[in-house]
Each structure stands twice: as C-alpha cells, then as structure tokens.
N, CA, C and O atoms as a DFTB+ gen file, in Angstrom:
584 C
 N C O
     1  1       3.313     -55.143     -41.032
     2  2       2.084     -54.564     -40.352
     3  2       2.282     -54.593     -38.529
     4  3       2.971     -55.342     -37.836
     5  1       1.403     -53.492     -38.155
     6  2       1.577     -53.751     -36.675
     7  2       0.461     -54.160     -36.095
     8  3      -0.680     -53.723     -36.241
     9  1       0.970     -55.294     -35.220
    10  2      -0.257     -56.053     -34.729
    11  2      -0.846     -55.661     -33.436
    12  3      -0.181     -54.921     -32.711
    13  1      -2.277     -56.157     -32.967
    14  2      -2.918     -55.671     -31.929
    15  2      -2.121     -55.328     -30.692
    16  3      -2.101     -54.210     -30.178
    17  1      -1.498     -56.340     -30.281
    18  2      -0.723     -56.394     -28.894
    19  2       0.352     -55.106     -29.043
    20  3       0.562     -54.495     -27.996
    21  1       1.139     -54.582     -30.406
    22  2       1.803     -53.377     -30.444
    23  2       0.973     -52.179     -30.366
    24  3       1.392     -51.159     -29.818
    25  1      -0.302     -52.268     -30.942
    26  2      -1.226     -51.196     -30.963
    27  2      -1.738     -50.911     -29.805
    28  3      -2.002     -49.745     -29.510
    29  1      -1.997     -52.130     -28.816
    30  2      -2.258     -51.792     -27.593
    31  2      -1.470     -51.311     -26.723
    32  3      -1.889     -50.464     -25.934
    33  1      -0.288     -51.710     -26.691
    34  2       0.989     -51.272     -25.948
    35  2       1.181     -49.652     -26.277
    36  3       1.251     -48.850     -25.345
    37  1       1.259     -49.233     -27.635
    38  2       1.286     -48.161     -28.053
    39  2       0.167     -47.017     -27.319
    40  3       0.446     -45.993     -26.695
    41  1      -0.971     -47.507     -27.591
    42  2      -2.175     -46.727     -26.971
    43  2      -1.918     -46.421     -25.250
    44  3      -2.150     -45.386     -24.626
    45  1      -1.421     -47.577     -24.820
    46  2      -1.236     -47.600     -22.963
    47  2       0.143     -46.409     -23.013
    48  3       0.079     -45.410     -22.297
    49  1       1.147     -46.609     -23.771
    50  2       2.139     -45.409     -23.670
    51  2       1.582     -44.074     -24.130
    52  3       1.986     -43.063     -23.555
    53  1       0.693     -43.969     -25.110
    54  2       0.413     -42.651     -25.146
    55  2      -0.427     -42.020     -24.080
    56  3      -0.247     -40.851     -23.739
    57  1      -1.522     -42.936     -23.450
    58  2      -2.399     -42.595     -22.299
    59  2      -1.189     -42.336     -20.950
    60  3      -1.335     -41.523     -20.037
    61  1      -0.369     -42.980     -21.081
    62  2       0.587     -42.784     -19.944
    63  2       1.310     -41.519     -20.198
    64  3       1.587     -40.821     -19.223
    65  1       1.599     -41.190     -21.209
    66  2       2.197     -39.888     -21.548
    67  2       1.379     -38.552     -21.198
    68  3       1.797     -37.472     -20.780
    69  1      -0.133     -39.045     -21.556
    70  2      -0.925     -37.795     -21.185
    71  2      -1.061     -37.611     -19.870
    72  3      -1.059     -36.493     -19.355
    73  1      -1.188     -38.702     -19.233
    74  2      -1.526     -38.359     -17.724
    75  2      -0.593     -38.068     -16.911
    76  3      -0.936     -37.501     -15.873
    77  1       0.693     -38.329     -17.105
    78  2       1.879     -38.104     -16.592
    79  2       3.011     -37.294     -16.826
    80  3       3.573     -36.582     -15.994
    81  1       3.295     -37.440     -17.952
    82  2       4.485     -36.342     -18.316
    83  2       3.827     -35.291     -18.988
    84  3       4.736     -34.546     -19.354
    85  1       2.695     -34.798     -19.368
    86  2       2.083     -33.774     -19.685
    87  2       2.054     -32.579     -18.324
    88  3       2.626     -31.489     -18.341
    89  1       1.221     -33.145     -17.185
    90  2       1.285     -32.294     -16.050
    91  2       2.659     -31.611     -15.403
    92  3       2.770     -30.619     -14.682
    93  1       3.751     -32.600     -15.982
    94  2       5.156     -32.264     -15.608
    95  2       5.663     -31.115     -16.080
    96  3       6.134     -30.185     -15.425
    97  1       5.486     -31.273     -17.877
    98  2       5.964     -30.434     -18.811
    99  2       5.308     -28.743     -18.267
   100  3       5.853     -27.656     -18.071
   101  1       3.928     -29.232     -18.173
   102  2       3.337     -27.970     -17.697
   103  2       3.655     -27.241     -16.578
   104  3       3.739     -26.014     -16.516
   105  1       3.837     -28.072     -15.657
   106  2       4.749     -27.505     -14.068
   107  2       6.066     -26.620     -14.594
   108  3       6.273     -25.526     -14.071
   109  1       6.816     -27.046     -15.483
   110  2       7.962     -26.630     -15.914
   111  2       7.701     -25.219     -16.390
   112  3       8.210     -24.189     -15.949
   113  1       6.704     -25.369     -17.496
   114  2       6.483     -23.826     -18.180
   115  2       5.765     -22.810     -17.339
   116  3       5.862     -21.603     -17.563
   117  1       4.977     -23.361     -16.282
   118  2       4.511     -22.419     -15.454
   119  2       5.205     -21.871     -14.354
   120  3       4.837     -20.893     -13.702
   121  1       6.441     -22.685     -14.137
   122  2       7.355     -22.332     -12.951
   123  2       8.650     -21.474     -13.420
   124  3       9.364     -20.809     -12.669
   125  1       8.786     -21.613     -14.676
   126  2       9.953     -20.591     -15.226
   127  2       9.428     -19.339     -15.638
   128  3       8.636     -19.060     -16.539
   129  1      10.155     -18.481     -14.616
   130  2       9.298     -17.163     -14.973
   131  2      10.017     -16.122     -16.161
   132  3      11.239     -15.978     -16.214
   133  1       9.374     -15.650     -16.797
   134  2       9.335     -14.971     -17.919
   135  2      10.638     -13.910     -17.555
   136  3      10.619     -13.282     -16.496
   137  1      11.562     -13.795     -18.349
   138  2      12.667     -12.815     -17.826
   139  2      12.635     -11.567     -18.619
   140  3      12.476     -11.542     -19.839
   141  1      12.807     -10.455     -17.803
   142  2      12.727      -9.161     -18.591
   143  2      13.897      -8.122     -18.364
   144  3      14.118      -7.836     -17.188
   145  1      14.416      -7.722     -19.009
   146  2      15.838      -6.876     -18.561
   147  2      15.826      -5.412     -18.849
   148  3      15.526      -4.960     -19.954
   149  1      16.210      -4.584     -17.677
   150  2      15.632      -2.840     -17.807
   151  2      16.900      -2.435     -18.774
   152  3      18.012      -2.875     -18.485
   153  1      16.772      -1.828     -19.604
   154  2      17.746      -0.800     -20.006
   155  2      18.813       0.006     -19.133
   156  3      18.677       0.254     -17.935
   157  1      19.897       0.374     -19.932
   158  2      20.935       0.963     -18.930
   159  2      20.065       2.600     -18.234
   160  3      20.164       3.078     -17.104
   161  1      19.387       3.024     -19.243
   162  2      18.722       4.563     -19.139
   163  2      17.667       4.038     -17.905
   164  3      17.453       4.892     -17.044
   165  1      17.012       2.777     -17.736
   166  2      15.939       2.749     -16.801
   167  2      16.891       2.485     -15.379
   168  3      16.512       2.983     -14.320
   169  1      17.719       1.946     -15.420
   170  2      18.618       1.594     -14.341
   171  2      19.099       2.842     -14.004
   172  3      18.735       3.304     -12.923
   173  1      19.823       3.467     -14.687
   174  2      20.228       4.839     -14.019
   175  2      19.407       5.678     -13.381
   176  3      19.754       6.335     -12.400
   177  1      18.000       5.715     -14.022
   178  2      17.288       6.499     -13.253
   179  2      16.586       5.995     -12.073
   180  3      16.025       6.769     -11.297
   181  1      16.597       4.427     -11.869
   182  2      15.852       3.939     -10.952
   183  2      17.187       4.460      -9.744
   184  3      16.839       4.993      -8.690
   185  1      18.636       4.237     -10.043
   186  2      19.611       4.720      -9.052
   187  2      19.480       5.936      -8.404
   188  3      19.489       6.226      -7.208
   189  1      19.342       6.679      -9.542
   190  2      19.152       8.358      -9.021
   191  2      17.867       8.570      -8.438
   192  3      17.650       9.662      -7.914
   193  1      17.043       7.749      -8.449
   194  2      15.874       8.279      -7.564
   195  2      16.047       7.492      -6.427
   196  3      15.706       8.115      -5.422
   197  1      16.516       6.162      -6.154
   198  2      16.742       5.908      -5.189
   199  2      17.644       6.689      -4.037
   200  3      17.379       6.810      -2.841
   201  1      18.703       7.143      -4.713
   202  2      19.720       7.985      -3.864
   203  2      19.039       9.226      -3.547
   204  3      19.398       9.754      -2.495
   205  1      18.032       9.879      -4.297
   206  2      17.494      11.096      -3.862
   207  2      16.584      10.973      -2.771
   208  3      16.402      11.763      -1.846
   209  1      15.876       9.558      -3.070
   210  2      14.795       9.163      -1.940
   211  2      15.506       8.964      -0.239
   212  3      15.129       9.315       0.879
   213  1      16.684       8.230      -0.762
   214  2      17.698       7.977       0.865
   215  2      18.632       9.325       1.293
   216  3      19.087       9.562       2.413
   217  1      18.763      10.043       0.206
   218  2      19.282      11.525       1.028
   219  2      18.426      12.390       1.428
   220  3      18.729      13.312       2.186
   221  1      17.160      12.176       0.928
   222  2      16.045      13.182       1.446
   223  2      15.354      12.582       2.843
   224  3      14.738      13.225       3.693
   225  1      15.524      11.747       2.828
   226  2      15.017      10.977       4.070
   227  2      16.016      10.492       5.363
   228  3      15.642       9.828       6.330
   229  1      17.262      10.959       5.135
   230  2      18.201      10.497       6.314
   231  2      18.285      11.450       7.333
   232  3      18.026      12.639       7.146
   233  1      18.675      10.928       8.520
   234  2      18.666      11.897       9.847
   235  2      19.822      12.871       9.584
   236  3      20.910      12.570       9.093
   237  1      19.391      14.170      10.016
   238  2      20.240      15.216       9.841
   239  2      21.360      15.124      10.493
   240  3      22.290      15.578       9.826
   241  1      21.761      14.610      11.824
   242  2      22.802      14.287      12.396
   243  2      23.779      13.321      12.095
   244  3      24.981      13.558      11.968
   245  1      23.151      12.064      11.969
   246  2      23.980      11.008      11.780
   247  2      24.130      10.777      10.485
   248  3      25.037      10.012      10.157
   249  1      23.163      11.465       9.305
   250  2      23.100      10.889       7.822
   251  2      22.822       9.613       7.562
   252  3      22.826       9.226       6.394
   253  1      22.553       8.804       8.548
   254  2      21.941       7.792       8.276
   255  2      20.643       7.384       7.556
   256  3      19.731       8.004       8.102
   257  1      20.174       6.619       6.578
   258  2      19.170       6.702       5.968
   259  2      18.263       5.953       7.227
   260  3      17.267       6.453       7.750
   261  1      18.844       4.686       7.556
   262  2      17.967       3.780       8.718
   263  2      17.603       4.454       9.971
   264  3      16.714       3.994      10.687
   265  1      18.373       5.726      10.326
   266  2      17.889       6.406      11.503
   267  2      17.168       7.588      11.262
   268  3      17.850       8.605      11.389
   269  1      15.896       7.772      10.929
   270  2      15.452       9.072      10.704
   271  2      14.777       9.455      11.827
   272  3      14.243       8.726      12.662
   273  1      14.849      10.912      11.787
   274  2      14.615      11.480      13.106
   275  2      12.861      11.520      12.919
   276  3      12.389      11.006      11.905
   277  1      12.094      12.049      13.774
   278  2      10.677      11.852      14.003
   279  2      10.120      13.002      12.933
   280  3       9.036      12.866      12.366
   281  1      10.732      13.810      12.786
   282  2       9.915      14.910      11.375
   283  2      10.111      14.309      10.141
   284  3       9.360      14.424       9.172
   285  1      11.242      13.599      10.204
   286  2      11.709      12.583       8.481
   287  2      10.425      11.425       8.456
   288  3       9.724      11.179       7.474
   289  1      10.332      10.863       9.660
   290  2       9.691       9.800       9.599
   291  2       8.196       9.950       9.373
   292  3       7.490       9.072       8.876
   293  1       7.788      11.112       9.773
   294  2       6.197      11.783       9.776
   295  2       6.173      11.947       8.024
   296  3       5.233      11.514       7.357
   297  1       7.200      12.547       7.506
   298  2       7.081      12.956       6.096
   299  2       7.219      11.789       5.041
   300  3       6.889      11.805       3.855
   301  1       7.727      10.884       5.696
   302  2       8.034       9.654       4.450
   303  2       6.820       9.100       4.146
   304  3       6.712       8.471       3.093
   305  1       5.702       9.250       5.032
   306  2       4.558       8.330       4.390
   307  2       3.728       9.726       3.162
   308  3       2.991       9.400       2.232
   309  1       3.957      10.652       3.368
   310  2       3.539      11.694       2.156
   311  2       4.282      12.191       1.609
   312  3       4.134      13.388       1.364
   313  1       5.445      11.478       1.160
   314  2       6.517      12.263       0.188
   315  2       6.599      11.401      -1.183
   316  3       7.466      11.579      -2.038
   317  1       5.604      10.479      -1.256
   318  2       5.694      10.055      -2.779
   319  2       5.314      10.844      -3.463
   320  3       4.691      11.681      -2.809
   321  1       5.351      11.141      -4.849
   322  2       5.082      11.973      -5.697
   323  2       3.613      11.103      -6.803
   324  3       3.602      10.613      -7.932
   325  1       2.646      11.274      -5.808
   326  2       1.610       9.897      -6.598
   327  2       1.427      10.762      -8.344
   328  3       1.299      10.046      -9.338
   329  1       1.438      11.901      -8.440
   330  2       1.475      12.093     -10.027
   331  2       2.441      11.699     -10.728
   332  3       2.373      11.889     -11.942
   333  1       3.368      11.178     -10.276
   334  2       4.392      10.472     -11.242
   335  2       3.762       9.318     -11.856
   336  3       3.068       8.552     -11.188
   337  1       3.996       9.138     -13.239
   338  2       3.228       8.158     -14.290
   339  2       3.685       6.867     -13.731
   340  3       2.910       5.929     -13.547
   341  1       5.327       6.812     -13.384
   342  2       5.677       5.605     -12.836
   343  2       4.593       4.431     -11.547
   344  3       4.330       3.231     -11.469
   345  1       4.289       5.616     -10.798
   346  2       3.824       5.074      -9.750
   347  2       2.426       4.116     -10.078
   348  3       2.031       3.321      -9.225
   349  1       1.722       4.273     -11.393
   350  2       0.416       3.628     -11.792
   351  2       0.793       2.181     -12.269
   352  3      -0.082       1.350     -12.511
   353  1       2.243       1.895     -12.405
   354  2       2.206       0.475     -12.671
   355  2       3.237      -0.065     -11.382
   356  3       4.079      -0.955     -11.495
   357  1       3.013       0.510     -10.470
   358  2       4.109      -0.319      -9.140
   359  2       2.740      -0.906      -8.445
   360  3       1.597      -0.830      -8.897
   361  1       3.126      -1.439      -7.363
   362  2       2.534      -2.245      -6.385
   363  2       1.823      -1.254      -5.242
   364  3       0.897      -1.553      -4.488
   365  1       2.510      -0.034      -5.338
   366  2       2.085       1.087      -4.122
   367  2       0.477       1.593      -4.753
   368  3       0.063       1.620      -5.912
   369  1      -0.103       1.918      -3.617
   370  2      -1.198       2.446      -3.999
   371  2      -1.440       3.902      -3.561
   372  3      -0.904       4.210      -2.496
   373  1      -1.968       4.606      -4.030
   374  2      -2.165       6.090      -4.150
   375  2      -3.319       6.352      -2.750
   376  3      -4.507       6.050      -2.867
   377  1      -2.770       6.928      -1.511
   378  2      -3.702       6.819      -0.836
   379  2      -4.497       8.121      -0.641
   380  3      -4.899       8.531       0.447
   381  1      -4.696       8.800      -1.991
   382  2      -5.527       9.900      -2.236
   383  2      -7.188       9.084      -2.559
   384  3      -8.344       9.452      -2.351
   385  1      -6.609       7.893      -3.129
   386  2      -7.697       7.059      -3.752
   387  2      -8.192       6.009      -3.004
   388  3      -8.999       5.160      -3.382
   389  1      -7.688       6.109      -1.968
   390  2      -8.162       4.899      -0.723
   391  2      -9.261       5.364      -0.109
   392  3      -9.096       6.414       0.513
   393  1     -10.501       4.817      -0.100
   394  2     -11.495       5.440       0.683
   395  2     -11.338       5.434       2.218
   396  3     -11.932       6.289       2.874
   397  1     -10.433       4.349       2.922
   398  2      -9.964       4.301       4.237
   399  2      -9.331       5.391       4.627
   400  3      -9.533       5.914       5.723
   401  1      -8.456       5.857       3.706
   402  2      -7.591       7.069       3.872
   403  2      -8.753       8.396       3.928
   404  3      -8.860       9.136       4.905
   405  1      -9.342       8.480       3.032
   406  2     -10.397       9.795       2.600
   407  2     -11.094       9.956       4.063
   408  3     -11.386      11.053       4.541
   409  1     -11.315       8.732       4.691
   410  2     -12.370       8.786       5.945
   411  2     -11.701       8.939       7.032
   412  3     -12.344       9.035       8.077
   413  1     -10.236       9.002       7.072
   414  2      -9.487       9.229       8.178
   415  2      -8.226      10.620       7.792
   416  3      -7.187      10.553       7.136
   417  1      -8.772      11.632       8.409
   418  2      -7.807      12.684       7.692
   419  2      -6.763      12.637       8.682
   420  3      -5.647      13.057       8.378
   421  1      -7.021      12.119       9.973
   422  2      -5.858      12.067      10.862
   423  2      -4.882      10.555      10.784
   424  3      -4.317       9.953      11.698
   425  1      -4.947      10.293       9.515
   426  2      -4.039       8.989       9.758
   427  2      -2.642       9.046       9.861
   428  3      -2.038       8.021      10.177
   429  1      -1.826      10.454       9.565
   430  2      -0.594      10.516       9.735
   431  2      -0.623      10.488      11.257
   432  3       0.149       9.697      11.800
   433  1      -1.478      11.310      12.085
   434  2      -1.034      11.172      13.596
   435  2      -1.296      10.084      14.126
   436  3      -0.670       9.800      15.147
   437  1      -2.291       9.143      13.608
   438  2      -2.724       7.837      14.353
   439  2      -1.273       6.790      13.667
   440  3      -0.951       5.780      14.294
   441  1      -0.706       7.081      12.698
   442  2       0.202       6.264      12.656
   443  2       1.435       6.820      13.605
   444  3       1.814       6.029      14.469
   445  1       1.909       7.732      13.553
   446  2       2.666       8.152      14.801
   447  2       2.663       7.412      16.161
   448  3       3.590       6.799      16.690
   449  1       0.815       7.709      16.807
   450  2       0.709       6.798      17.864
   451  2       1.009       5.458      17.674
   452  3       1.435       4.859      18.661
   453  1       0.879       4.814      16.574
   454  2       0.728       3.609      16.640
   455  2       2.436       2.902      16.585
   456  3       2.731       1.713      16.709
   457  1       3.332       4.027      16.370
   458  2       4.736       3.581      16.271
   459  2       5.075       3.876      18.023
   460  3       6.276       3.876      18.296
   461  1       4.178       4.104      19.103
   462  2       4.609       4.431      20.102
   463  2       4.761       3.517      20.933
   464  3       3.958       2.586      20.867
   465  1       5.878       3.476      22.028
   466  2       6.020       2.232      22.696
   467  2       5.042       2.032      23.832
   468  3       4.043       2.739      23.970
   469  1       5.439       0.834      24.806
   470  2       4.394       0.666      25.652
   471  2       4.539       1.914      26.852
   472  3       3.592       2.451      27.426
   473  1       5.778       2.163      27.022
   474  2       6.221       3.420      27.833
   475  2       6.200       4.775      27.626
   476  3       6.792       5.605      28.315
   477  1       5.284       5.059      26.352
   478  2       5.170       6.406      25.864
   479  2       5.963       7.087      25.047
   480  3       5.826       8.224      24.596
   481  1       6.988       6.129      24.857
   482  2       8.066       6.802      23.967
   483  2       8.402       6.482      22.548
   484  3       7.624       5.742      21.948
   485  1       9.289       6.867      22.030
   486  2       9.189       6.866      20.614
   487  2      10.440       6.430      20.232
   488  3      11.300       7.307      20.308
   489  1      10.891       5.128      19.765
   490  2      12.196       4.452      19.760
   491  2      11.858       3.312      18.766
   492  3      10.724       2.833      18.767
   493  1      12.892       2.832      17.852
   494  2      12.574       1.621      17.128
   495  2      13.126       0.604      17.989
   496  3      12.937      -0.549      17.600
   497  1      13.816       0.768      19.156
   498  2      14.153      -0.323      20.348
   499  2      13.140      -0.166      21.379
   500  3      13.234       0.857      22.057
   501  1      12.124      -1.027      21.655
   502  2      11.361      -0.539      22.560
   503  2      12.061      -0.573      23.884
   504  3      12.915      -1.443      24.061
   505  1      11.773       0.327      24.877
   506  2      12.184       0.293      25.804
   507  2      13.561       1.446      25.924
   508  3      14.151       1.675      26.980
   509  1      13.754       1.818      25.140
   510  2      15.038       2.596      24.940
   511  2      14.712       4.343      24.607
   512  3      15.584       5.205      24.498
   513  1      13.292       4.548      24.496
   514  2      12.927       5.869      24.162
   515  2      13.011       6.627      25.733
   516  3      13.170       6.026      26.796
   517  1      12.866       8.032      25.563
   518  2      12.888       9.013      25.947
   519  2      11.909      10.034      26.048
   520  3      11.365      10.470      25.033
   521  1      11.575      10.553      27.444
   522  2      11.110      12.006      27.045
   523  2      10.936      13.116      26.224
   524  3      10.005      13.888      25.997
   525  1      12.361      12.957      25.747
   526  2      12.896      13.897      24.565
   527  2      12.144      13.481      23.221
   528  3      11.585      14.244      22.433
   529  1      12.272      11.934      23.134
   530  2      11.424      11.568      21.912
   531  2      10.203      11.666      21.553
   532  3       9.788      11.713      20.395
   533  1       9.342      11.713      22.927
   534  2       8.071      11.948      22.863
   535  2       7.830      13.553      22.892
   536  3       6.744      14.025      22.556
   537  1       8.708      14.204      23.234
   538  2       8.324      15.847      23.101
   539  2       8.885      15.898      21.580
   540  3       8.285      16.791      20.983
   541  1       9.613      15.396      20.941
   542  2       9.702      15.561      19.355
   543  2       8.590      15.321      18.707
   544  3       8.133      16.148      17.918
   545  1       7.831      13.813      19.024
   546  2       6.749      13.955      18.122
   547  2       5.559      14.745      18.488
   548  3       4.691      14.923      17.633
   549  1       5.426      15.263      19.737
   550  2       4.523      16.157      19.998
   551  2       4.552      17.607      19.035
   552  3       3.720      18.157      18.314
   553  1       6.089      17.929      19.465
   554  2       6.132      19.212      18.287
   555  2       6.305      18.899      16.932
   556  3       6.101      19.919      16.275
   557  1       6.618      17.847      16.150
   558  2       6.356      17.485      15.117
   559  2       4.847      17.496      14.445
   560  3       4.518      17.808      13.301
   561  1       3.960      16.998      15.678
   562  2       2.491      17.048      15.166
   563  2       2.148      18.488      15.253
   564  3       1.314      18.806      14.405
   565  1       2.531      19.432      16.005
   566  2       1.997      20.627      16.475
   567  2       2.550      21.410      15.069
   568  3       1.851      22.267      14.528
   569  1       3.489      21.136      14.696
   570  2       4.346      22.173      13.548
   571  2       3.757      21.599      12.090
   572  3       4.034      22.250      11.082
   573  1       2.973      20.424      11.972
   574  2       2.560      19.862      10.937
   575  2       0.982      19.967      10.890
   576  3       0.365      19.709       9.856
   577  1       0.400      20.333      11.988
   578  2      -0.958      20.336      12.004
   579  2      -1.681      21.535      11.033
   580  3      -1.154      22.619      10.780
   581  1      -2.988      21.091      10.560
   582  2      -3.329      22.024       9.488
   583  2      -4.021      22.870      10.081
   584  3      -4.489      23.827       9.464
C-alpha cells in the first residue's frame, strides 16, 4: 500500500510536471517548424521563372541583373503577371486590388520621383548620378505616359 507521505509526494511531482515541464514541451512543439519539401518539377519551374525574370530585367549593356537601367526599373513594378494562379498563394499583393493604388494613378511616376537623390539625379549610390540619368528618367516617363 501507498502511504500518505508517498501520495503527497506523488501529487507534488505531478503538479510540478504540469506547471514547469508542460510549457517547455509546448514551446518545443510550437518552435519546431513543419518541414515541407518541393517536388523536382516545382523546383525546375521556380528555377525557370527566376531565370526568366532575371534575364528580362537585366541591364542591356552590362547584362547585370543588379544594375537595371531606368526604363527597366520602371517596368519592374508592373511586370508581375497577377493573373497567374500561383500569386494568389504568395505574400505579394495584387496592386489592382489595392485601394491605395487605385486612388493613385500616377504611382509609377511617384515611385521614380521617390528614387531621386537630393541633387536631382537618379543613381543607386547617392551623389553619383548625372544629368544624363535625370534625362533618362524624363524620357522614360514621356515614353510610358498614357
């Protein structure tokens, strides 16, 4: 038979486990992410799409993706195919469904002006822009005006 002292110790142990060990176990389950793997076909499709995107947005002279010209930079914003079914499951939001975008028809022009440096030039490195980069932006805006 179990005496009173053993029963009391067992109750204290159970309470201790419930108070201290259960939250630790719960934290382990919460913080371990669910692992999901892509199929080979999905990986190939993603590679093809990323390659196409990088090739279609590269600088025409240097052929670097990281150095697009002004015209390419302007078109990057509007280049996503929002009718593609895959985008409905991504973190990207459709700008056509964004009321802020609908109310701002000149968003793309505003975007270019936001990229402008304090000296009026357009360059990724502040202060290295030239009058030619500003001229390119103006010509891009004129060519893309509706």
